[in-house]
Legacy VTK file of the C-alpha trace (Angstrom):
# vtk DataFile Version 3.0
C-alpha trace
ASCII
DATASET POLYDATA
POINTS 73 float
12.872 3.889 5.276
11.065 3.853 8.600
7.463 2.674 8.960
6.334 6.094 10.201
7.552 7.585 6.910
5.230 5.244 4.963
2.064 5.815 6.987
-0.079 8.444 5.269
1.635 8.251 1.868
-0.749 8.346 -1.078
-0.935 5.164 -3.177
-1.328 5.509 -6.961
-2.092 2.642 -9.365
-0.444 1.953 -12.720
-3.113 4.105 -14.439
-2.417 7.131 -12.185
-5.648 6.634 -10.185
-5.580 7.214 -6.430
-6.020 3.955 -4.491
-5.904 5.523 -1.022
-3.380 6.277 1.700
-1.223 3.851 3.662
-2.900 3.183 6.995
-0.870 0.262 8.383
1.722 -2.413 7.632
1.244 -6.184 7.853
4.497 -7.481 9.359
5.702 -11.040 9.991
7.798 -10.472 13.120
9.289 -13.984 13.170
10.817 -13.507 9.710
11.253 -9.710 9.906
9.323 -9.219 6.658
6.661 -6.807 5.459
3.892 -9.055 4.140
1.659 -6.274 2.922
0.638 -2.670 3.092
-2.878 -1.784 4.175
-4.464 1.254 2.558
-7.586 3.122 3.466
-9.833 4.744 0.898
-12.808 6.633 2.237
-14.048 5.830 5.727
-14.106 2.016 5.800
-12.697 0.594 2.565
-9.406 -1.153 3.328
-7.184 -2.759 0.705
-4.111 -4.966 1.026
-1.120 -4.519 -1.272
1.645 -7.114 -1.505
5.242 -5.845 -1.711
5.580 -7.448 -5.186
2.780 -5.164 -6.450
4.740 -1.984 -5.631
6.797 -0.369 -8.380
8.315 2.673 -6.628
8.176 4.481 -3.306
8.952 8.187 -3.187
6.629 11.035 -2.265
3.879 8.634 -3.337
3.681 4.847 -3.608
3.321 3.756 -7.251
1.831 0.331 -7.980
2.481 -2.110 -10.839
-1.213 -3.032 -10.958
-4.566 -1.335 -11.544
-6.802 -0.254 -8.673
-9.415 -2.917 -9.475
-6.778 -5.674 -9.037
-5.931 -4.690 -5.441
-7.281 -7.163 -2.833
-9.686 -6.181 -0.093
-8.163 -6.459 3.373
LINES 1 74
73 0 1 2 3 4 5 6 7 8 9 10 11 12 13 14 15 16 17 18 19 20 21 22 23 24 25 26 27 28 29 30 31 32 33 34 35 36 37 38 39 40 41 42 43 44 45 46 47 48 49 50 51 52 53 54 55 56 57 58 59 60 61 62 63 64 65 66 67 68 69 70 71 72
């Protein structure tokens, strides 16, 4: 999957609540790894999701955790 396909996807928590939409990716270029996914909810609220917290990626990104457990960016 290409990064441009992820940007804008809706993120849903384990309880089917909307967390936000993917706004950016946190990438470690030296190791070629995605360190996190940054979501935006509302105008200024940004959250950071670790790859281990993601359950599935399809039309939407489904998390393994609840919305209140997601870290602020």
